[in-house]
N, C-alpha and C positions, 0 to 999 in steps of 0.2 A: 287356473290360476294357482300359483304356488303359495304354500303357507309358509309365514316367516317363523323362525325359530329364535330362541334365547340361548345363546351360548356364554358359559362363564369360564374365564381363566383365572385361576387364583393360586396362591402360595408364596412361600418365602423366597422362592427362586427367581432369578433374573429372567426376562424373556416374555413377560405377559404382553407388554406393549407391542414388542417386535412380532409376536404372533398375530395379534390383533391386526396390526398393520398388513400383515401378509394376507389375512383374510380380506381386508379392504381392498387390497390391490386385486385379488382374485374377483371380487365383486365388480371392481372397475372393467375387469376383462368382460364380464357379462353385461357391459353397459348399464350398470346400475350406479346411482348416486350415492355417496358414502358421507357421513359427517361423523367426525370424532369430537367429543368434547372430553377435555382433560380436566379432571377434578383436583388432583393433589399433587402439588410441587413437582410438576413435570417441566423442567427447563432444559432438557437435553435436546440439542437441535440435530443430533447425529442421525436419528431415525426420521426426522420430519423435514429436512431440507429438500430432498427430492419430492416430497409430496406437495409442498408449496407450489410447485410448477404444474400440478395437476388439477388446480382449481379451475372451474366451479365444481367438477365432478367429484372431488375429494377435498372436503373442507375441513379444516382443524380449528378448534376454538379453544383458547385458554382464558381462564377467568381470574386464576390467582396470579398476583403479581409477584415478581422475583424478590426474595429476602436474602440478603447477605448473612444475617445473624441466624444460626440454627436454633439458638435458645429463644423460644418464643415468649414475649410478655403477654400479659392478659389483654392488652390493646391489640396485639398482632393477632392473636386467637380470635378476637372479636371480628377483625378484618377478614380473616380467613373464613370465618362462618359466614360472613355476608357474601363474600366471593362464591363460596359454595352454593348458597342459596340462589345467587344469580345463575349460576351454571345449571342448577336443578331446575329453576324456571325455564331457563331457555330449553333444556331438554323436554319439558312438557310442551313447550311450543312446537318444537320439532315433531313430536309425537302427534299433536293436534293438528298440524298442517299436512303431515305425511310427505314431507318434501325431500325425503330420501328412501332408498330401499334398504340401506344398512345403517344403523345407528350404533356407534362405538362409545361407551361411557367408561373411558379409561381412568381407573382410580376411584371409581364410585363405591366399591366395596370397603375401601380405607375410611370413606366418610362416615360409613355406619360404624367401623371399628372405633374411630376416633370421637364418635357422638356429634358429629356435624349434621348428620342426618339419621332418622330412625329407620329401623327395618320396615316399619309400616308405611313410611313415606315412600320408599324405594318400591315396595309392593304395589302400592296405589298407582305409582307411576308406571310400572310394568303392565299393570292392568289397562292402560290407555294405548298400549302398543297396537297399531293397525296390524290386521290379520296377515298382511303380505310383507311386513317389514321384518327384518333379521335385526336382533340386537346382540351386542356383545358386552359384557360387564367384566371389569378386571379389578383385582385388589388382592390383599394378602390373605384375609379371612373370609370364609363363605358361611353366611348364616343359614339357619335351616329353612327358613321361609323362602329365602331366594333359591336355595337349592331345590325346593319342591316346584318352583315356577319355572326353573331351567329345563331346557331339552337336552343340552349338552353340558357336561362339567369336565374341565381338564384341570388337574392339579400339577403345578409347574414347580419342581423341586431341583435344586442343584445337587449333584452328586460330588463334583469337584469343580472348583472354580478359583482362578488366580485372584490375588488381592486387588489388582488394578482394574479390574472390571467394575 
């Protein structure tokens, strides 16, 4: 029986979600079930349109609603906090049921960075990981505690990037 690993993709550069999706597609090729939970303001359909055709083997869940206004009111921040808690509770359910071989938590590190989740909450969640499940975490900033739990850490940094991306 194989041992599941925790991989982290972090940094200010673009491409963390794309790399994660590539890892998910590789897992599909190994006949593994993949679940991706998107935590923070991910409304780009470019990367996800094809994957919607791969259900039920590759499932993607979004809990945050689309907001036109980029300036967040206190009420909007409370709504986002509630949406993130719902996504986090759903994550724990997936871990408890073991219904996939790869669980991707897209943007979860940003939840720590912006104070929606604590590092301790995320570490407790990681401790629930079934032994055979792979996990991928993404975000801009990597905390020391998450780094210690990770088996693989990749920093994504842009060296040159056109403005329109």
